[in-house]
C-alpha positions, 0 to 999 in steps of 0.5 A: 500500500502506498501512503500519502504524505502531504507537507504542511506547505502543500496543504496550505497551498491547496487551502489558499487555492481553494479559498481563491477559487471560492472567492472567484465563484462568489464574485461570479455569483454576484455578477450573475445576480447583478446581470439578472437584475439588470436584465429584469429591469430592462425587460420591464422597461421594454414592456413599459415602452411597448405598452406606451407604443401600443397606446400611441399607435392606437391614438395615431390610428384614431387621429388618422381616421379623424383626418380622413373623415374631416377630409371627406367633410371638406370635400363635400363642403367644397362641392356644395360651395362650388355648386352654389357658386355655379348657380349664382353665376347662372343667375347673374349671367 
């Protein structure tokens, strides 16, 4: 059988290496937590912006419909005025 003999310096070096690894893992966990929170915030902001855009699109569509309606009304009024002017011209001729 072989016997495993470790020097105290080897054990201390392994403990230091393990501690360094543990610190790196803890820092990585913190980075992941921070990034996860930032992503969640970004997703919430994106959802809020999308909601605002949807509302603005609805208002835009409504405004476009109103403009079309007003243009139709304007064309009808213009046609009526032209007819009246034509009748006035016929009367004065």
